[in-house]
N, C-alpha and C positions, 0 to 999 in steps of 0.2 A: 330627772325632772329639770327643766330649764328654769332660769331665774325669773322669766316672765310668768311661768306657771306658779312659782312660789309667791310672786307678787299678787297674782290673781287669788291665790288661796287666802291671802290676807284681806283683799279688798272686796272681791265680788261676793264673798260670803254674806255680806250685809243683806237684810231683807229687801228684795227688789220691789215688793208690792207696795211699800209705803214711800217710795221715792218718786219724785216728779219726773226726773230724767228717765229716758228709755234705757233698757238694759244695755244696748250697744254703746251708749254714751259712757256708761260706767266702765265698760270693757276697754274702750279707747283710752280713757283716763288711766286705767291700770296699766295698759300696754305702754303708754307714754312714760309713766313713772318707771316701769321696768327697763325701758330702753335707755333711760338716763344712767342706768347702772351698767356695770360690765356684764355682758351676757356670755356665759360659758357654753358654747355650742359644741366644744370638742368631743365630749362623750357621745352626743347625738350623732355628730358627723361620723365618728368611728363606727358606731352601730349601723348606721345607714349604708356606709361603704361596704361593710361586711355582708349585710343582707343582699345588696345588689350584686356584689361579687359572687356570692353563692348561687343566687337564682339565675344569673346571666352567664354562668360559667359553661364552657363547652360540655362539661360532664352532665349537665341537665338536658342536653340534646334538644334545646329549644322548647322544652316544656309542652310538648304536644300531648293531648289526652291519650292515655293508654301506654305512654312510654315509661321506661324506668326513671327517666329524668324528672318527669312531673311527679312521680311517686316519691322520689327523694325530696322534691320541693314541698310536697304536702307534709311529709314527716318533719321537715325543717320548720314549717309554719306552726305545726302542732306543738313542737318542742318549745318554740317561743311563747306560745299561749300558756303552756304548762308552767314554764319558768316564771312567767309574769303572774301566775296565780289565778288565771281564768278557769272557769268551770266549763265542762261540756254542756251543750244545749240539751234541754229536756228531750228525752226519747232517743238519745244517742249514747252508745257505750263509751265512745271517745270523742275526739274533736272532728271526726270525718263524717260527712253526710254523703253517702254514695248514691249515684243515679246512673242509668245506662244510656249510652248513645251508640250510634253506628260507628264501628271501627274501620280500620283499613282492610281492604279486600285481601283475600288469601285464596290460593289455588285449591280447589276441591279435589276429591279423589278420582272422580269419574270423568275422563276426557277421551274424546274420539273425534277424528276428522277424516273424511273420505269423499271422493268424487265418483259419482256413478256415471259410467260411460254408456251411452245409448248403443245397445247391441254388443257391448264388450264387458270386460272385467272391471271391477271397482279398483280405483286407485286409493289404497289405504295408507294413511299416515300414522306414524307412531310418535307419541308424546316424547319430547326432548330430542328425538332424532330428526323428525320431519317438521314438527310444529310445536309452538308454545303459546298458550293464551297469555294475554297481557292484562294487567290489573286496571288499565285505563278503560276497559270495556266491561260489558255485562256478561251474563251467561244464559244458558237455556238450550233447548233442542233446536236443531236446524234440520228440516226435512225437504229434500228435493228442491232446493233453491236454485233458480237459474243463476248463471255466473256472468259477470262482465269484467273486462279489463279496463281500468280507468287511469292509465298512466301513473302519474305521481299523486293523483287524488287532489289536485290543487284547483282552486278558483280564486283568482286575484280580486281584490276589492275594486269597486268602480273607479276610484280615484288613483289607482296604481299607475306607475309610469309605464308599465307594460301589461297589456291585457292577455290573460292566458286562462283557459278553462278546460280542464280535463273532462268535465261533465257536459260540455256543449254538444248538442246533437245526439245524445245517448240517454235513454230512459233506464234508470237503475232502480226504479220503484219496485220493492219486493224482491230484490236480487242480492246476491253476495258480490262484493266488489273486490277485485285483486288490484293492489296498487303498490307502487315502488316507494322505497324510503327516500328521504331528502327531496331534491328538486332538480329540474333539468339544468344542465351546464352549471351545476352547483360549485364545481371547483375551478371554473374558468374566470379569471380576472375580468371585471367589467360586465359580467353577466348580471341581469336584474335579480337573479336568485342567489348570487354569491353572498355568503354570510358577512356580517359586519363584525370583523374581528372574531371573537369567540361566540358571538350571539348569532344564532341562525335567523334567516329571514322567517317571518311569522308563518307564512304558508307552507314552509318545509317542516313544521313541527308536527309531532304526533297529535297534539291537541287539534290543530287545524284539520288534519286528515280525518280524525275521528268525527269531529263536529260536522264537517262538510259532507261526509258520507251519509250520516244520519239525516241531515237536513235535505238531502236529495232523495231520501226514501229508502236507502239501502238497509238490509236486514242483517248484514254481517260484513266484516272487513277481514281480508287476508292481506297482510303486509309482507313484503318481501324485500330483502336487501337490494339496493341498486348495485351496479357493478363495482363501484368504488367501495361501498360499505362492505361488500362481500369479501374484499381483500383477497382476490385470487381464488384459491380453492377452499379457503377457510369457511366462508359463509356462515358465520356464527349466528345462532339464535339468541335473541335477547332473553334475559331472565324475566320472570313474571312481573317484577316491579321495576325493571330497568327503564321503562318509558315514563315512569312517574307513578306516584301512589294515589293520585286523585282519579276518580272515575269521570272521564270526559264524555262518555256515551253509555247508553244502556244496552246497545247491541254488542254481540261478541266481537272482539278485536283480537285477532290471532295472527301471530307471525309464523311464516312457513319458509322452508329452505327453497332456494331457487330450483333445485333439481326436482322437488315435489311439484312446484308450480309449472315447471316446464313440461312435466308429464300431462298436466291438465290442458295446457296450451296445445300440445301435440294431438291430444285426443279430440280437441275442438278444431283441428286443422288450422291453427293460428300460428303466426310466427313465434319464435322463441323469445324469452325475455331479452336476450342480448340483441336480437334483431329489432324488437320493439323499442328498446332504449335507443338504438342507433337511429331509428326512424324519427323518434321525437327530437333528438339532438342534431339531426342532419344539417339543417339550415343555419343561417346566421342567427336567426331567432328560433327558439324551440317551438314545435307545433304538436298538438295532441295526436295520439294514435289510438284513442279509445275505441273499443268494439265489444259487442256481445260475443260470448263464447258458446256457440251452439253445440248441442249434442252431449253436454255434460251438466250435471247438477251436483250441488253440494249437500252433504249430510254430515251432521256433527252433533255431539253432545258436549257442551262447554260448561264446566262447573266452576263458577267464580262465587265464592262465599263472601257475604257481607256480615261478619260477626258483630255482635254487640260487645261493647267494652264498658267497663265501670270507670266513670269519672267521679271525682270527689270534690265537693265543697268542704272547706275547713272552717269550722265555726267555734268561737270561744265566747263565753259570757262573763261579763263583769256586773254582778248584781248591784242594784241601787239600794237606798235606805230611806224610809219615810213614806209618806202617803202617796207619792208618785212612783214608787218603786216598781209597780207593774207596767209602767209605760216604758217603751223601748226606743232607744236611738241606735240605728244601725250604721256601722262604719265598714264600708266594703271596698274591695278592689279585686280585679281578676288576676290570677297568677299563671294562667295558661298562655301559650304563644303558638307559633306556627311550625315548630319542629324544624324540619329541613325544607321548608317552603311548601309549594303546592298552592292550593286554593287560598286566596288572600294575599299571597306574596306579590310584591311589586318588583321582584327579581324572578320572573316566571321561569327562566331557564336555569336557575341556580338550584343546586341540591345541597348547598352549604347550610350549616346550622344557623338558624335565625335566633339569636340569643335573646332578643326582646328586652334589652336593658331598660330602655325608657318605657316600652310597651310590653309588659307592664310590671317588670321587676321594680320600677320606681314606685308605682302606685301600691304594690303589695308591701314594699318596704315602709311607705308612709303609714299604711294601715297598721303594720306591726309596731311602728314607733308610737302611734297613738295608743295602742294596747299597753305598751310598756309604761308610758307616761301616766295614763289614767289609772292603771292598776297600782302604780306606786304611790298614789296620793294618800295621805294619812286620813283624809276625810272622805267617806263614801259619797258618791254622787247621788242626787235625789232620784235619778232615773237609771234604769238598767241600760247598759251599753253592750251591744252584741257586735262582735268583730267577725267579718265574713270574707274569706278568700274564695272567690268563685272560679270554677273550672269551666272550660268550653265556651268562654265568652266569644272567642274568635270564630266559633262555629254558629254564632247567632244568639248569644246571650243565654245559652242552654242552662248553665248552672244557676243563674239568678232567676230565670223563668221557672226552673224546677222548684226552687225554694218558694217562690211567691205563689205559683199556680198549683203545685202538687203537694209540697210538704213544708209549709211554714212551721218551723219548730217553736216559734213564739207567735201567738195570734197576731194577725195583721191588724186587727182592730186595736191592739195595744201598741202598735208600732207608730211612733209619732214623727219620725224624721229619718232620712237616709242620706249619709255622706258617701260620696264615691270619689276615689282617687284613680285616675287613669291617665297615664303619661304626664307625670309631674317632675320629670328629671331633666328638663332642658330649659330652665329659666334663663331668659335672655338678659343681656346687659341692661336693657331698659326696664327689666323687672315685670314684663307682661305676664299676667296671670288671669286666665279666663275662668269665671265661675258661672256655670250654666244653672238654670232653674231658679234665678234670684227672685222671681215673682210667684214662686210656688207657696210661699207663706208671707203674710204681711211683715214688713220691716227687714226682711232678709237682704234686700238690695242695699238699704242704708248701712246695715251691719257690715257686709262684706266690703263695701266701698270705704267706709270710715276706718275699719281695722286695717285694710290694705294700705291706705295712705299712711297710717301711723307706722307701718312696717316697711315703708319704702317701696311698695309694689305699685305697679301701674295696673290696678285691677280693672278688668273689662267685664262688667256685669252683663249677663246675657239672659234674656227671658226664655230663649229656646231651651227645651229640656234635652235636646240632642239625644235622640232615641237609639244611639249606637253604642251604648255602654250600660253597665249593670244597674244603674239607678232607674232606668226607664220602666222595668216591670213594677217597681215600687210606686213610681209616679202614676202609672196606669191604674193603681188601686187606691188613689187618693191620698198618697203619702207625700208630704213635702220633701224636696230633694235639693242638694247642692253638689254639683259635679265640678271638681277642680282639675285644671288642665293647663299645661304650659305651652301647648301648641304643637303643630306638626313640623316635620323637618325632612330633609332628603333621605334620612336613614330609616324612615318609617316603613315597617314591614319589609325590611331588607336585612341581609346578613350583617350589614354595617352598623346596626343598632347595638352597640357594644358598651360594656361597662365603663371604659375609660372616657367616653364622651358625655357621661352624666355630670351635671353640675351639682355636686354634693353640698357645697356651701348654700346654693339656692334651695336645695331640698331641706336643709336644716332650717332655713328661714321660713319656708312654707310650713314646716312642721310646727314651729312656734305660732304661726298665724292660724293654722288649722286647729291647733289645740284650743285657742281662744274661741273659735267658732263653735267647736263641740261643747265647750263648757257653757257657753251662752245658752245653747239649745237644751242641754241636760239640766240646767238650773232654772229655766223659766218657770214661773209659778203657774202659768196656764199652758195647756197643750197648744203647740203651734197649729194654727188654723191652716187648712189647705185652701189654696186659691189657684185659679187658672186665668192667665191673661190671654188675649187673642193671639199673642205671639208664641205661647208656650206649648203648642202641640208638639209631640215627639217628632224629631226630625229623623227620617229613615236612613238606613245604611244605603245610600243612593247608588244605583248602578247607572253611571253616565259614562259614555265612552265615545270613541270615534268622532262622530259629528256633533257631539254635545247634546244628544237627546236623552230625556229622562222620563221614566214612567211614574216614579214615586212609590216604589214598593219596598217593603222590608222583608227580605228573603229568609227562609228557613233552609239551613244547609244540610239537612238530613238526607244522606245519599241513598237511603233505603226507599225513598219516595221516587216514583217514576213521574217526572215533571218537576216543576218548581212550586213548592208550597210556600204560601205567604204567611209571615207572622203579623202582617198588618200593612196598611197603606197610609201615606201622609194625607192629612185632611186638605182638601182643595187641589190635590195633585191630579194628573191625568188619570192615574189608576182609580182614584176616588170618584172622579167625575164619570168614569166608564162603568162604575158599579162593582169594581173588584173589592174584596173584603178579606179580613183575616180568615185563614183556613182554606181559601181557594187554592187550587193546584193548577198552575198554568201549563197547558199541554200543547199549545200552539201559539205562535206569535208571527204576525205579518205573513201568514200563508205558509209558514214552515213549522214542522213539528218541534216540540220542546220536550226533551227527555231528561235533561240536567240543567243546572244553572248556566253551564257554558253555552248551551244552545240558545238560551234566552239572551245572554250577553252578546253573542254573535249577532243575533237579530237586532239588538239595540244599537250595536256598533254600526250596522249598515243603514240605520234610520237617521232622520234629521228632525230637529224641532219643527213642529207643525204638521208632520206626517200623520195621516189618518190610518191606523192599523187595526186589523182584527186580532182579537185575543180569544183563544179558545180555552175555557177553564172547566175543571171538574169540581163541582160543588156538591158534596155528598154523593147521591146516586145520579145526579143530573150532570149533563154536559151542556154548557152555555157558550154562546158566541157573543162577545162584547166588542165594542168599538171604542178606541181611544185616540185622542189627538195629543201627540207627544209634546211634553214641555221642553223648554231649554234648560239645561242644567246650569245652576247658578253657584258660584263659589261661596263657601260658608266656612265659619269657624267650626272646628271639630275635627274628628278623624273618621275615616270610613273603614 
C-alpha cells in the first residue's frame, strides 16, 4: 500500500455526511498532505513491471482468445486474485467466467475439387497434391459453376497512379474465377505494382483478391502461383493458414497447382497460364487478358470449419462491510490482444507477435495493482469491489458484453460504478491523462480534475463515454463510468507495442491517483447518481478509411455471421439517420455485396464524405434497403 493510501486511511475515514466540503475536496487535502511526505513507489513499480513483463512476453503469443498464451495469462491473473485474498464471484467454481466465441478456421475432413469438361472426362484434383483450401475463405458445395480467368484479380482504386482492372469487360457474376498470385511486373523495378520494400502493394494481397472477387459477384476463387512464385518446377501449394488466419470472404478460396489449372485451360481451348501471363506483361504497361472459359464447369465440396472456442473473463471479489456492502464498484480491464495480427492490426502484412504491452497489459496490470492495494487495507471498504479481467475486447467487447448482457454474476442493479483501465502505460512528459465519462455522475469531473492537479497530471476530462472499451456496456445499463487512458501512439496495434516502451514510473503515479478515485466512490455515503450529458453518447469503434468517409457503426466481429452485424450505431451519425440499429446485419453497401467486415471496409474506403449510398440490411426475417449520406470522419481522443 502506498503512503498516499495510508494517509487516506487516516483522513478520509471521517464521516463525510456531516462535513460541508465535498468528498473530493477532502481527498485532495489528503493527497496534498501525503505528497509532502516521501512516497515509496518502488514496491508498486516492481510489481507492475513484473505484471507487464509476464503478460507482454512472447511466450503469451499476443494473448489471442483460444491461444495457450491467453490461458497462461488468465491463470496468472487468477493467481494474483487468490494471493490477494479475493473470493470467486457467486456462481463460479473459481475465478474464471467462461463464454464461447467463434474461433479460428480449420480444415474439415471432406474436400473435393474437379472440373467437368463438356463431352469429355472430368479433371479431378486431389487434396494437397493438386489443391488446398485456404482459411481466408469459406466453405460449401459448388455445383456446375461456369469458370472465368481474371488475370491477377486486381482492380486499382480510382485515385491510383496507374489504372488497371482485371474485371473490366467481363461478367463473373455466379462464376468461379481463376486468378494469379501477386501482380503484373511485380519484380520489375519501377513497376506500379512493385512492392515497397518488404510491404506488398495492397492490390497484390490475398485480402484484396478475395474481397474483389466477392464484390464482383464471384462464387469461388481458384488461386494459382504466378510464374515467379512457382519457383520453376516446385509450384508449392500454400498451407491452409498460410494466407492468413482471418476470414476475408465467405466464398471458397482454394489454391491449385499450375498443372491442374492448365488442364482446365486446355479443355476450354484457352492459352496456358504461361502464355496468359506473357500476354498480360507484354507491353510497357501491363494489360488484362481476362476471359470466360467455355466448355468447363467447376464442382467442389470445400469444408472449412468455424469452431467455437472458450474465452474466459477472470473475476475476483473483495467484499465490503456495513449497510452499503451489497452495492458494487467494478474495476475492469481487458487482457486479450491480437495474437499474431490479422483483423485489427495496423501492421496488416505482419505475422509477428503483437505483445500488446500498453494495449492492454498496462490496464490489466493497473487493475491487478488496485486489487492488491485494496485487499491489503486493514479496514474493509463500505462497498463490495469486483475486479474483472475481460477477454475478447478486441473482437468487439465480447467479454464485457457477455458479463453485462448474459451473465452478470453480481446484479447490475447493485452495481453503482465501473472503472476501466485501457492503455495507461504511455504517460507523456507533460502528464496527459484522459478520463472519459466524467459527466456520468455529478461531481466526477471536479474530482478527477482536482485530484489530477494535486498529482501533477494534466487531466483531460472528457464527457464522451468512448464506446470502444469495456466500460461501454455498463454505461449502456445506466451505470456511471470512468475510463482512464494515456493516449494513442505509433505502436498501437502493432508488434512494436512492447514492454520496454512502457512508462512504469508513470503507471505507478496513475495507480496512486486511481486508488484515490476508487476510494472516493467506494466510501460515498450515497449511491453515485447516473447522469448523461448531450456529449456523453458512446462513441463507436469508427470505420473511417481511404477518403475519410464514416458511417458511424459499432461492428460485431463474429465471423460466423454472413454479413456485418452491428452492435450499435452512434446517435446522430449517418447510420442513425439512415435507420440502422443494433442487431442489423449489413449485407450490401453502395451496390456491392457484403459478406464480411472487409467487404464493408472496402466499400467505405472507396466512398467520400457526402456520398449517398444504399445499404442493404437483414433485420430479423426482413431484408431492407436504406439510404445514407456518409459523414466525414473527425479525429477524436481514444483508440479504435
